[in-house]
N, C-alpha and C positions, 0 to 999 in steps of 0.2 A: 762339479762343486768341489770343491776345500772341505775337509776332515769335519771342520768345526759348521761349514754350510749345511751338509750332510747331520750332522747332528740335531742343528735346530729345526729343519725341515721335519727331521725326523720324530725328534718328540712334542713339533707341533701338531704333527698329523695324528700320532698316536692319542695327544689328549682330543684330537679333534672327534677320533671314531668313538674315543671311550664315553665323550658327553652325546655324542650322539646315536649311539645305545641307546641312556637313559631317555633322552629324548623320543625315543621310540615305545621305551615302555608308559611314557605317559601316553600315548595312543592305546596301548594296551587296557591301562586304566580306565579311559574313557569307556574302550569297548568293552570291560569288563561290566561298567555301571550302564551302558544302554541293553547292555545283552541284558540283565537281571532284573532291568527298571519295572517291571510290575511285581517283584517279589519283597510287597512292601511288608515287612516285620507287624507282625500282627502276636496277641498273646495265645498260647496254646491250649488254651482254656478259663477256666474262671475259676478265682482265689474264694479257697469255703469262707476267708476272715481274714481278715488286714492283719499283716503280721506289726509288730514293735519295728520301729526306726529310727536310728540315731541320726543325726546331723551332726556334721563337723565342721567346724568352722576354723580353717588354720588362716591366722591373720599373724602378719608382722609389723610394725610399725605402719600401720594404716590409717591415721587419724584420719583423711578426709572422707573416707568411704566405708569404714569398721562400723559407724552406726546404722546407714544405709543398710548394708547387708544384712544385719542382725534383725533388724525389724521385717524385712523383704523375707527370709526364711522365717519369722515369726508370723509371719501371714497363710505359711501355708495350709493348704484344705485338707488334711490328716484329722483323727479323731486325736485329741489332744492326751488321752490316757495311752495310745500306743506309740506318741511323739516325742521326743529325747533329743534336746542340742545342745549342743558343746563347743562353746566357743574357743579355741582353744591359742593363746593368746601368748608369743615370745617378745612381745614388745620390750620396747626399751626406752621409749616416749609416751608423749602423753595420748597416745592410742589407750592404753591403759585404762585410765580413767573416761576414756572415751567409752570402751567397750563395759569396762562396769557399770555404769549408767545407762545404757543400753539395756543389757541384761538383767537388771533389780528394776527396771522398769515394766520388761516385759512378763519377767517370774510374777509383779505384784498382779497379774492380768491372769495368774495361772498356768502361767506355759511353763511344762518343765526344761528348763534352761541354768546351764552351770555355767561358770569364767574361772578356765585351769589354766594358771600363769605359772611356767617354764625359765627359773631362770639361768637352767643350763641349757643352750640350744643344739644341744647332740645331735647328729641328724637331721638339724635344721624340719621341712615339713615332715619328711618321714619320719622325724620321730616324734614331732609333734602326735601326728597319726597315729602311728605306733604307743602310743602316753593315755591315750586320749580311748584306744582302744580294750583299753586294758579294763576301763570302768565304764566303759560302752553295756550299755543293755540292753539294745536293739540287735534281731538277728539281720538287721542288712544295714546299710554305713552309706549315708548320700552322704556327697562334698562338695564345698564351694567354698571357690575362693574369694578375695575381698571385693576381688572389681566388680562381681558375679550382683546380679539383680533377679532370682528364677521368680518365675511367673506360679501364682498359687498353687495350678493345678498339678503340677511337676510329680508329685506323688502319684499322685492318683492318676497319672498317663504311663508313670515307670514301673510301679509295683508292680502290677500285675502279670508284669512278662516273667517273673521268677513264679508262677504256677508250673513251670519245667524246671525241675529239680537241676536238670544241668546247665542252668543260666547261672555264670558268676558276675554279669556284669552288664550292665544297660548303660549308654552314654549317651547324652542327648544331643543337639549342635548347638552353638556359641551363636547369639546375635548378637550384634553390635550398636550399642545405643549412642554412638559418638561417630558414626561411619562418615557421616558429612563434614565434621568439622572441618577438617583439611586435606588436600592430597595426599599428604601421610596417614591418615585414618581410615582413608577410602580403600588403596593401595593395601592397606592391613587387609583392613575385611574382603576384599575381593580372596586373597591370599587366602584367608582363614576358612572362608568359601570353598576351596578349591581342594583343599586338603578336608574339608568334613563331609562335603556332598560326593565328590567324585575317591578321593582313596579311600576314606571310611565306608561308605557307600558301596564301591567296588568291591573293595574287599570284604567286607564281612557278606554282602549278599552273593558272592560265589564263593564261600565258604571257608578264603584265608583269612588268616590272623592281621587283628587290626588293635589298636592301644584307645589305653582309657587315657583321655586329656589330663589328668590330675585334678578336674574340676565339673560340675554341672554332671556329675553320674552316678550311679548308686551301686554299691558293693552286696553280695552273699557275702555276709563274715564269715562265714564257712570257706568257701574258697580262697581268701585274703589269708588263712593260715594253714589251709592248706597247701598253699605254696611258695609258704617258706615268711609272710608276711612282709611285712613295710620293711625296707634297707634303704641303708644310707651310703650307699660305696657308687651308684650314681648320681649326678646329678635328676636325674629325669626316674622318678621314683615309681610315677607312676608306669611309664612304659617299661621296667624293668619288670614291676609285679604282671603287667598285662603279657608278655612274654613267657613270664612263668608259670602262669594260671593258665594260661592256653597250651603251654606243655604238657601240664598234668590232666590236659583232657577236659578243661570246662570251656565254655562256648561263652561268647559275647554277643552282644543286639547294639544297635545305632539306628536309634529313632530318630528319621534328619525332623519329623515334624512336631517335636517335643525341640523349642528354641528355649533357651536360658540366656539372656539380654546380661553385656559385660560389655566393662570398659576398655578399649583398646588404649594403646597407649601415645601419648600425644606431641609426646617429645623422642626425636632421632636417636639420641643418647639414653633412652631408656628400652627404645625398641631393638637395639643394636644390644644392652645388657639382656635382654629375653632372650633375643635369637642365638645369642652367643651361648646360653645358657643350656637351650635345647639341642644346641647342636655337640657341645660337647658332651650333656648329658647321653646322646642317640650314638657317641663314637663311644664311649663309655659303656654302654648296654649292648651294642653291637662285639668290644670286646670279651664281655663280659659272659654274654650269651649265643651266639652267630654257632662256635666251636658246638655249642649242645646241640643247637636244631640242625643244624646237617648231618650231626651223627644220629641222630633220632629217624624213628622208622614213619615220617609223617608222609606224604606224600611228595612229590619231584612237587608241583607246582605250589604246596606251602611253602616251600623249603625255598623256590626259587623266591617267591613273592616277598617273601621276610628278606631273603639276600639283600633285594632292590631297596626295601623298607629301609632296614638299617645300614645302610650301607649309603644311602644318598648325600648326606655330608661330606663325603670325600669329594664329592665332584668339586666342592668349593677352592680344594688345593688346585685341584687341573684350571680350573676359569684362573686361580692366581697367574702359573705357568700359563695358561692362553692368552692372555694379560701382557706377559711381557714379555712373547715372542712374537707376537703378530706383528709389532713393526718391524726386527729385520728380516720375519721370513716372507711379508711382502716386497722388502727391497730386493733378497735375493729370487724370489723368481719371478717377479717383474724386470731384471734384468735376463730372465730366461727367457722371455716372453706369459705379456699377461694373461691370455688366453689360458695357461694352466690354472689360475686362481678361478679363473669364472667356471671350467669343467671338474678342477677339486675342491674347492675352497666352499663354494657357493652350494652346492647340493648337502657338504655335512650342514655349514649352517641353519640354512634349510629346516634341516631333518633336525635339531637345538631346538631350533625357534618356533617353527611353526608349528610345532607340537606344543610348546609351549603354553601358543596364542590359541592352537583351538582346546587346549585343554580348560581355559580361563572363559573361554569363548562360550563351550558346552556348560559351564558352573555357571554361569549368568544367566543363560538362554534358562535352564531348569528354577533359578529363582524368583526370576523380575521380569514384570510385563516389558519393561524397557533396556531390556538386556542390550538393546544395539547402542543406544545412547552410553552406556556405559562400557564400551569397548574399546572407546578413545582413553580409558585408562592404561590397559593393557601395556602398549611400549613404556609407561614409568614404571609398572610394575617389575616388566624385566630389567629394564635399568637397575632398577633400585636393587631386586635380586643379586646383578652384575655389583654392584655397590657395596654388596653388604660379603663381597669374597675375603675380604681383610679380615675384618672382624671374625667370620665364622670359621675361615683358614688357620685363624687362633687360636679356635676353640678345638678345631680336630687336633691340631698339632698338640694343645694340651693332655689331650685325651690320650692319642697313642702313648705320648711319652709318662702316660701315670702324673701330669703336673696336677696338685691336689688346690682349689679354691671352693670358696663361702658360696652355699645356695644366695645369691645375689637376685632378692624379689624386684618385679619389676614395679616401679613407682605409679600410685592411681593418685589423681587431684579432682576426681567426684569432677570429670567436665562428660556434661549431656549434652548441653545445648550450644549453640554459637556462642552467647553471652558471658560463658562460663569462661575464666580465665585459670591460667595455671603458672605463668612469670610471676615469682614472687614468693612463689610457695614453699617448703622443705621435699626434701627429697632427688633433687635436682642431681641428675649425673654427669660426675666429673669427666672432661676432656683429656687424655692423653696422648700419646706419638698417633694413636691411628688415624685417624682423622687428617692429618699433616702426609702421612701414606698416600690416601686417597684423593687428599687434592691433589701430589704428584703423579698418580695414575690419570686422573683426569688430564692435567696438562699434559702428559703423557701422550695421550689418545690424540686431544687435540692436534698435538702437533703432526701426529698420523693420519689425520682427518686431509687436514692440508695436504699434508704428502702426494694423499690417494685422490684428490682434487686437482694436483697440481699436475699428475702424470696420467692423469684421464682414467682412471682407474673408478669410474664409478659406482659401480654395482657392489663392493664392498663396502660403503660409504656408510647408509642406514647400518649396519651391523657394528661399525667403527662408533655411531654416535652414541648408542647404544651403549658403550661402555662408557663412553667421556660423560654425556648427563650422571649417569649412576654413579662416578665416582665424584666430580663435583657434585652432584648432588647433597649424597652421605655427607662428604666431607665438610662441605660449607655448612649445612645445615648444623651438621652436631658444633661446629664452631659458635655459628652464631647463635644455636639455639643457647648453648650453653653460657653467651656473656648477654644474651640480650636484654634488654630492658622491658617493662610493657610499651614503651612507644616503637618496638624496632619493629618492621615486617620482614617475614623472610619469604619465601617461597614455602607454599605448604605448610606454615608457621601459621597466619594468623587467620579468627573464624570467618567462613564466610569469604576467603578471598582466594582462593583456589581456580575459578574460574570455572567451574563445574555449572 
């Protein structure tokens, strides 16, 4: 081999090995979950008296869902004299009047609800939460984002856990009110289910760190203060505070039986924006806290799991490198002998991809009776995860180079049933150059698939198609949804047409 061929293959296999290691880690999370499946979280005792609770509702330009959120929170089953609701509105549009009217309407019913509007968005969501906490009355702080519809029993099922003075935060599981709206919403719901059921469930029950998800959770106010308060030097203030609090010795509880319904994004560009923020914020938190975690006297297992958790998004860079190198490495090794691809590539790809399938298969089996029927979405799930590589690689690189950006909130359109429409509403995300790069990679893999078929390298075709479909789907849907009118139908776009 030439020096360039050696470099290509060496880099290619290095990337594959690292991805396989993280793939095996998914098996470990499933193992943790199954091993501790019987450890259902229960309060350590009985509260002598219910404590005062403040509900914080941070919103920013959420005109379609603000009213729904406020009314839902005002229906919580908790003594009115012990409940305070803060609408923390940083909005600059019609949301302000919508929220103010909802506040006045519920205040007239005797509910302790206040409207706080900041004209300066310093700190974004973290800044709003911090400002609200300065005037909050509650001993405990519950938080809901604008796209959530908490059930009336949320507080009565989470507050009892705080009978244990070491408990800092109780996190509920997210539900998905519009999961059947399209292929895209179905994929997101399965992704989130895996995160909550297996990642949170596995980590929490094994005694490892896990994180507050920014919403549908309740905090002990003392723990927030003790951990250093809300800080806005990352885009994931929830992840940042979670690790700081647990480093201080506070304990968290994940309660999978308490479900907080929410709306998942129906638009690919909104989904990408959300994923970009989460990926960038996680790497910012990694840079900020991982050295402190590794230097601490925490058990080795806790440190290792924190490492895998906080560094997981680096895999998107590796996925981009792998995508570029896949075709030249295939050509090089085909000329050397196709059997080497079978002996080396396929086992490594299998380790990375089958662990992914197993992860979400177990998750769906735990949640749904019709889990077998839901497995048909797993290949699309894998493809979309691959298709997000460019989007999330950009986020990781921005975090590594300390490139600052605004907290871009995810648009919500009040989509609950198939008949609801989002086309024509405000807040649609704009398309930049990125979808063109995704389309280019999609066409690149189309050519790679044809090459593999022409040369008879059939064992690699399923893996190549995953990349091809992923990049074409994310790129095309981003462009189509940006410029679509109400009459345009795209795969995964029109309600009820995804073939489920």
